[in-house]
SETORMAR-287719 format. One line per 8 residues: number of its first residue (from 1); their letters; for each residue x, y, z of N, C-alpha, C, O, CB. Coordinates in Angstrom, 2 decimals. Glycine has a CB too. Example, Ala and Ser with C-alpha at 12.3 -4.5 7.8 and 13.67 -1.06 7.14 Angstrom:
<atoms>
1> as> 13.19 -5.69 7.80 12.30 -4.50 7.80 13.20 -3.30 7.80 14.24 -3.32 8.46 11.31 -4.47 9.05  12.85 -2.25 7.08 13.67 -1.06 7.14 12.90 0.03 7.87 13.41 1.14 8.04 14.08 -0.60 5.72
</atoms>
This chain:
<atoms>
1> xxxxxxxx> -18.47 1.30 -4.96 -17.83 2.28 -4.12 -16.33 2.02 -4.12 -15.89 0.88 -4.00 -18.40 2.24 -2.68  -15.55 3.09 -4.27 -14.11 2.96 -4.18 -13.53 4.19 -3.51 -14.19 5.22 -3.37 -13.49 2.75 -5.57  -12.27 4.06 -3.11 -11.59 5.15 -2.43 -10.13 5.16 -2.87 -9.58 4.15 -3.31 -11.70 5.00 -0.89  -9.52 6.33 -2.74 -8.08 6.45 -2.95 -7.47 6.73 -1.58 -7.80 7.73 -0.94 -7.73 7.60 -3.99  -6.58 5.84 -1.13 -5.99 5.96 0.20 -4.48 6.11 0.11 -3.87 5.74 -0.90 -6.35 4.75 1.06  -3.91 6.65 1.16 -2.46 6.81 1.25 -1.95 5.81 2.27 -2.30 5.87 3.45 -2.05 8.29 1.64  -1.10 4.87 1.80 -0.51 3.85 2.67 0.99 3.88 2.46 1.47 3.68 1.34 -1.10 2.42 2.37  1.74 4.13 3.51 3.21 4.15 3.47 3.75 5.12 2.42 4.74 4.82 1.75 3.75 2.75 3.20
9> xxxxxxxx> 3.10 6.26 2.27 3.58 7.28 1.34 3.19 7.06 -0.11 3.60 7.83 -0.97 5.04 7.36 1.43  2.41 6.02 -0.40 1.97 5.75 -1.77 0.45 5.78 -1.82 -0.21 5.52 -0.81 2.51 4.39 -2.27  -0.11 6.08 -2.98 -1.55 6.16 -3.15 -2.07 4.93 -3.88 -1.48 4.48 -4.86 -1.94 7.44 -3.91  -3.19 4.39 -3.37 -3.78 3.19 -3.96 -5.27 3.40 -4.14 -5.93 3.98 -3.27 -3.51 1.94 -3.08  -5.81 2.94 -5.26 -7.26 2.93 -5.47 -7.76 1.58 -4.95 -7.34 0.53 -5.42 -7.63 3.14 -6.99  -8.67 1.62 -3.97 -9.12 0.38 -3.33 -10.64 0.26 -3.42 -11.36 1.25 -3.42 -8.67 0.33 -1.88  -11.11 -0.98 -3.48 -12.52 -1.32 -3.43 -12.70 -2.40 -2.37 -11.73 -3.04 -1.96 -13.05 -1.80 -4.83  -13.93 -2.61 -1.93 -14.19 -3.65 -0.93 -13.89 -5.03 -1.52 -14.11 -5.27 -2.71 -15.66 -3.57 -0.44
17> xxxxxxxx> -13.39 -5.92 -0.69 -13.03 -7.31 -1.03 -11.86 -7.39 -2.02 -11.72 -8.38 -2.73 -14.23 -8.02 -1.62  -11.04 -6.35 -2.06 -9.86 -6.34 -2.93 -8.64 -6.75 -2.13 -8.47 -6.34 -0.98 -9.66 -4.93 -3.58  -7.78 -7.57 -2.74 -6.52 -7.97 -2.10 -5.41 -7.12 -2.70 -5.33 -6.95 -3.92 -6.24 -9.50 -2.30  -4.56 -6.58 -1.83 -3.57 -5.60 -2.25 -2.25 -5.88 -1.56 -2.23 -6.26 -0.39 -4.05 -4.17 -1.93  -1.14 -5.70 -2.26 0.18 -5.83 -1.65 0.79 -4.44 -1.53 0.94 -3.73 -2.52 1.10 -6.77 -2.50  1.14 -4.05 -0.30 1.69 -2.72 -0.02 3.00 -2.87 0.74 3.36 -3.97 1.17 0.67 -1.87 0.79  3.71 -1.75 0.92 4.91 -1.76 1.74 4.52 -2.16 3.17 3.35 -2.08 3.54 5.62 -0.38 1.72  5.49 -2.58 3.94 5.22 -3.17 5.26 4.38 -2.27 6.16 4.66 -1.09 6.33 6.51 -3.50 5.95
25> xxxxxxxx> 3.34 -2.88 6.74 2.50 -2.26 7.76 2.71 -3.06 9.03 2.70 -4.29 9.00 0.97 -2.22 7.34  2.91 -2.38 10.15 3.12 -3.08 11.42 1.86 -3.82 11.82 0.76 -3.27 11.74 3.54 -2.08 12.52  2.01 -5.07 12.25 0.90 -5.88 12.70 1.14 -7.34 12.37 2.04 -7.68 11.61 -0.40 -5.40 12.08  0.31 -8.19 12.95 0.40 -9.63 12.72 -0.71 -10.07 11.78 -1.64 -9.32 11.51 0.31 -10.40 14.05  -0.58 -11.30 11.28 -1.61 -11.84 10.39 -2.93 -11.95 11.14 -2.98 -12.43 12.27 -1.18 -13.23 9.83  -4.01 -11.50 10.50 -5.33 -11.53 11.11 -5.72 -10.23 11.80 -6.88 -10.05 12.15 -5.39 -12.64 12.10  -4.77 -9.32 11.99 -5.08 -8.03 12.61 -5.88 -7.15 11.66 -5.73 -7.24 10.44 -3.79 -7.31 13.04  -6.73 -6.30 12.22 -7.50 -5.32 11.46 -6.78 -3.99 11.54 -6.47 -3.51 12.63 -8.97 -5.21 11.98
33> xxxxxxxx> -6.50 -3.39 10.38 -5.81 -2.11 10.30 -6.81 -1.07 9.83 -7.54 -1.29 8.86 -4.58 -2.19 9.33  -6.85 0.08 10.52 -7.74 1.17 10.13 -6.91 2.24 9.44 -5.97 2.80 10.02 -8.49 1.76 11.37  -7.26 2.53 8.20 -6.55 3.52 7.39 -7.40 4.79 7.38 -8.49 4.81 6.82 -6.27 3.00 5.93  -6.88 5.84 8.00 -7.63 7.09 8.12 -7.28 8.11 7.04 -7.97 9.11 6.89 -7.40 7.70 9.47  -6.21 7.86 6.30 -5.76 8.80 5.28 -6.45 8.50 3.95 -5.85 7.92 3.05 -4.22 8.74 5.11  -7.72 8.91 3.83 -8.52 8.72 2.63 -8.50 10.03 1.84 -8.93 11.07 2.34 -10.00 8.28 2.97  -7.99 9.98 0.62 -7.85 11.18 -0.20 -9.07 11.47 -1.05 -9.40 12.62 -1.31 -6.64 11.06 -1.08  -9.76 10.41 -1.50 -10.91 10.55 -2.39 -11.89 9.43 -2.08 -11.49 8.31 -1.79 -10.48 10.52 -3.89
41> xxxxxxxx> -13.18 9.74 -2.15 -14.21 8.75 -1.85 -15.33 8.90 -2.88 -15.86 9.99 -3.05 -14.76 8.92 -0.40  -15.68 7.79 -3.56 -16.76 7.78 -4.54 -17.73 6.69 -4.15 -17.33 5.53 -4.02 -16.21 7.57 -6.00  -19.02 7.05 -3.96 -20.00 6.04 -3.56 -20.67 5.45 -4.80 -20.32 5.79 -5.93 -21.06 6.65 -2.62  -21.65 4.55 -4.58 -22.30 3.85 -5.68 -23.14 4.77 -6.56 -23.33 4.48 -7.74 -23.17 2.75 -5.14  -23.63 5.86 -6.01 -24.45 6.81 -6.78 -23.60 7.72 -7.67 -24.13 8.41 -8.54 -25.29 7.66 -5.85  -22.29 7.72 -7.44 -21.41 8.57 -8.23 -21.03 9.87 -7.54 -20.37 10.72 -8.14 -22.06 8.88 -9.53  -21.45 10.03 -6.28 -21.09 11.23 -5.54 -19.61 11.15 -5.17 -19.13 10.12 -4.69 -21.97 11.38 -4.26  -18.89 12.25 -5.38 -17.46 12.29 -5.16 -17.16 13.23 -3.99 -17.66 14.35 -3.93 -16.71 12.75 -6.43
49> xxxxxxxx> -16.34 12.74 -3.05 -15.86 13.57 -1.95 -14.35 13.64 -2.05 -13.66 12.62 -2.02 -16.31 13.00 -0.55  -13.83 14.86 -2.17 -12.40 15.06 -2.29 -11.90 15.67 -1.00 -12.48 16.63 -0.50 -12.06 15.96 -3.51  -10.82 15.12 -0.46 -10.28 15.60 0.80 -9.33 16.77 0.63 -8.74 16.97 -0.44 -9.57 14.49 1.51  -9.20 17.53 1.71 -8.30 18.68 1.73 -7.44 18.63 2.97 -7.73 19.43 3.86 -9.07 20.01 1.66  -6.44 17.83 3.14 -5.95 16.78 2.24 -6.68 15.45 2.38 -6.62 14.62 1.47 -4.49 16.57 2.48  -7.38 15.22 3.52 -8.07 13.94 3.72 -9.56 14.17 3.88 -9.97 15.24 4.34 -7.51 13.19 4.94  -10.37 13.18 3.50 -11.82 13.24 3.65 -12.16 13.05 5.12 -11.72 12.09 5.75 -12.53 12.16 2.75  -12.95 13.96 5.67 -13.31 13.88 7.09 -14.32 12.75 7.32 -15.13 12.44 6.46 -13.90 15.22 7.58
57> xxxxxxxx> -14.24 12.14 8.51 -15.14 11.08 8.95 -15.19 9.89 7.98 -16.24 9.28 7.80 -16.54 11.63 9.14  -14.07 9.58 7.38 -14.01 8.42 6.49 -12.91 7.48 6.97 -11.93 7.90 7.59 -13.77 8.84 5.01  -13.10 6.20 6.68 -12.21 5.18 7.22 -12.24 3.97 6.29 -13.28 3.61 5.74 -12.63 4.78 8.66  -11.09 3.34 6.13 -11.00 2.09 5.37 -10.44 1.04 6.32 -9.37 1.23 6.91 -10.10 2.25 4.07  -11.16 -0.07 6.47 -10.71 -1.17 7.32 -10.13 -2.27 6.44 -10.72 -2.67 5.44 -11.88 -1.71 8.19  -8.95 -2.76 6.83 -8.28 -3.81 6.08 -7.76 -4.87 7.04 -7.39 -4.57 8.18 -7.12 -3.23 5.23  -7.74 -6.11 6.58 -7.22 -7.22 7.38 -5.87 -7.65 6.80 -5.73 -7.80 5.58 -8.22 -8.42 7.42  -4.90 -7.84 7.67 -3.58 -8.31 7.23 -3.65 -9.81 6.97 -3.97 -10.59 7.86 -2.48 -7.98 8.29
65> xxxxxxxx> -3.36 -10.19 5.73 -3.40 -11.60 5.36 -2.04 -12.25 5.50 -1.94 -13.41 5.92 -3.90 -11.76 3.94  -0.96 -11.51 5.16 0.35 -12.13 5.13 1.43 -11.06 5.21 1.30 -9.97 4.65 0.53 -12.98 3.85  2.51 -11.39 5.93 3.73 -10.57 5.95 4.80 -11.39 5.25 5.10 -12.51 5.68 4.17 -10.17 7.43  5.38 -10.87 4.18 6.36 -11.65 3.43 7.43 -10.75 2.83 7.34 -9.52 2.91 5.66 -12.46 2.33  8.43 -11.36 2.23 9.49 -10.63 1.56 9.14 -10.50 0.08 8.55 -11.41 -0.51 10.87 -11.33 1.75  9.50 -9.38 -0.51 9.24 -9.14 -1.92 10.28 -9.81 -2.80 11.15 -10.52 -2.30 9.21 -7.65 -2.19  10.20 -9.59 -4.10 11.19 -10.19 -5.01 12.56 -9.55 -4.85 12.67 -8.40 -4.42 10.72 -10.06 -6.46  13.59 -10.30 -5.20 14.95 -9.79 -5.07 15.23 -8.78 -6.19 14.91 -9.01 -7.35 15.98 -10.96 -5.13
73> xxxxxxxx> 15.83 -7.68 -5.79 16.24 -6.64 -6.73 17.76 -6.61 -6.74 18.39 -6.55 -5.68 15.64 -5.24 -6.34  18.36 -6.66 -7.91 19.80 -6.65 -8.06 20.26 -5.22 -8.34 19.76 -4.56 -9.25 20.26 -7.61 -9.20  21.22 -4.74 -7.54 21.82 -3.42 -7.72 23.25 -3.67 -8.20 24.05 -4.26 -7.48 21.78 -2.55 -6.39  23.56 -3.22 -9.41 24.88 -3.47 -9.97 25.50 -2.13 -10.38 24.95 -1.43 -11.23 24.81 -4.43 -11.19  26.63 -1.79 -9.78 27.35 -0.56 -10.11 28.59 -0.95 -10.90 29.26 -1.93 -10.58 27.72 0.26 -8.83  28.90 -0.16 -11.94 29.98 -0.51 -12.84 30.59 0.76 -13.42 29.87 1.67 -13.82 29.48 -1.45 -13.97  31.91 0.82 -13.45 32.61 1.93 -14.10 33.49 1.34 -15.21 34.39 0.55 -14.94 33.48 2.76 -13.05  33.22 1.71 -16.44 33.99 1.12 -17.53 35.46 1.51 -17.49 35.81 2.64 -17.14 33.39 1.53 -18.87
81> xxxxxxxx> 36.32 0.58 -17.85 37.77 0.75 -17.97 38.47 1.03 -16.65 39.66 1.35 -16.65 38.06 1.88 -18.92  37.80 0.90 -15.52 38.40 1.18 -14.22 38.52 -0.08 -13.36 39.19 -0.05 -12.32 37.58 2.22 -13.48  37.90 -1.16 -13.78 37.96 -2.38 -12.99 37.09 -2.35 -11.74 37.31 -3.11 -10.81 39.37 -2.66 -12.61  36.11 -1.45 -11.74 35.23 -1.32 -10.57 33.87 -1.91 -10.90 33.24 -1.52 -11.88 35.10 0.17 -10.14  33.43 -2.83 -10.08 32.06 -3.31 -10.15 31.64 -3.78 -8.77 32.44 -4.30 -7.99 31.93 -4.46 -11.20  30.37 -3.58 -8.48 29.83 -3.90 -7.16 28.42 -4.44 -7.36 27.60 -3.81 -8.03 29.83 -2.65 -6.21  28.13 -5.60 -6.79 26.82 -6.23 -6.95 26.20 -6.41 -5.57 26.82 -6.96 -4.66 26.93 -7.59 -7.69  24.96 -5.94 -5.43 24.23 -6.08 -4.18 22.82 -6.57 -4.48 22.29 -6.33 -5.56 24.18 -4.74 -3.39
89> xxxxxxxx> 22.23 -7.25 -3.53 20.85 -7.69 -3.65 20.02 -7.06 -2.53 20.55 -6.71 -1.48 20.75 -9.22 -3.60  18.72 -6.93 -2.78 17.84 -6.30 -1.79 16.45 -6.91 -1.89 15.92 -7.10 -2.99 17.79 -4.77 -1.98  15.84 -7.21 -0.74 14.45 -7.67 -0.68 13.73 -6.89 0.40 14.15 -6.91 1.56 14.37 -9.22 -0.40  12.66 -6.19 0.03 11.92 -5.44 1.04 10.74 -6.26 1.56 10.31 -7.23 0.93 11.42 -4.11 0.46  10.23 -5.84 2.71 9.08 -6.50 3.32 7.80 -5.98 2.68 7.66 -4.79 2.40 9.05 -6.27 4.85  6.86 -6.92 2.44 5.57 -6.59 1.81 4.46 -7.14 2.70 4.58 -8.23 3.26 5.48 -7.18 0.35  3.39 -6.38 2.81 2.21 -6.81 3.56 1.07 -7.02 2.58 0.76 -6.14 1.77 1.83 -5.77 4.66  0.44 -8.18 2.65 -0.72 -8.48 1.81 -1.97 -8.21 2.64 -2.15 -8.80 3.70 -0.69 -9.96 1.29
97> xxxxxxx> -2.86 -7.31 2.14 -4.05 -6.94 2.91 -5.31 -7.19 2.10 -5.29 -7.21 0.87 -3.98 -5.46 3.33  -6.42 -7.38 2.82 -7.74 -7.53 2.23 -8.58 -6.35 2.71 -8.71 -6.13 3.91 -8.39 -8.91 2.63  -9.14 -5.60 1.78 -9.97 -4.44 2.13 -11.34 -4.97 2.57 -12.05 -5.59 1.79 -10.11 -3.44 0.93  -11.70 -4.71 3.83 -12.97 -5.19 4.39 -14.11 -4.21 4.14 -15.12 -4.55 3.51 -12.82 -5.44 5.89  -13.94 -2.97 4.63 -15.03 -1.97 4.56 -14.48 -0.62 4.21 -13.35 -0.26 4.56 -15.78 -1.89 5.89  -15.31 0.15 3.49 -15.03 1.56 3.25 -16.17 2.32 3.88 -17.32 2.17 3.46 -14.88 1.89 1.71  -15.86 3.13 4.89 -16.90 3.86 5.62 -16.80 5.34 5.33 -17.59 6.13 5.85 -16.79 3.61 7.14
</atoms>
């Protein structure tokens, strides 16, 4: 069984007992998060339910394992022959989750 869910504006294909890193979700480590925005649901028999836009009466439960910072991204702006250059770094927050149940 798997599902396609929308988390923080992005779509992820998830299965039970899968560990996933997504953009920051509010909560502490050990909290259970209920994701109601399920776009597609496929069970073990192969039956497919497609949402318009979301599948009704479906839910994905996930546990927050860790809140951490992502890798550093370097932003470098440069204009040739003008003597202009600007270097910035950026690290976004990432939440590591474990998919518990797909209902």
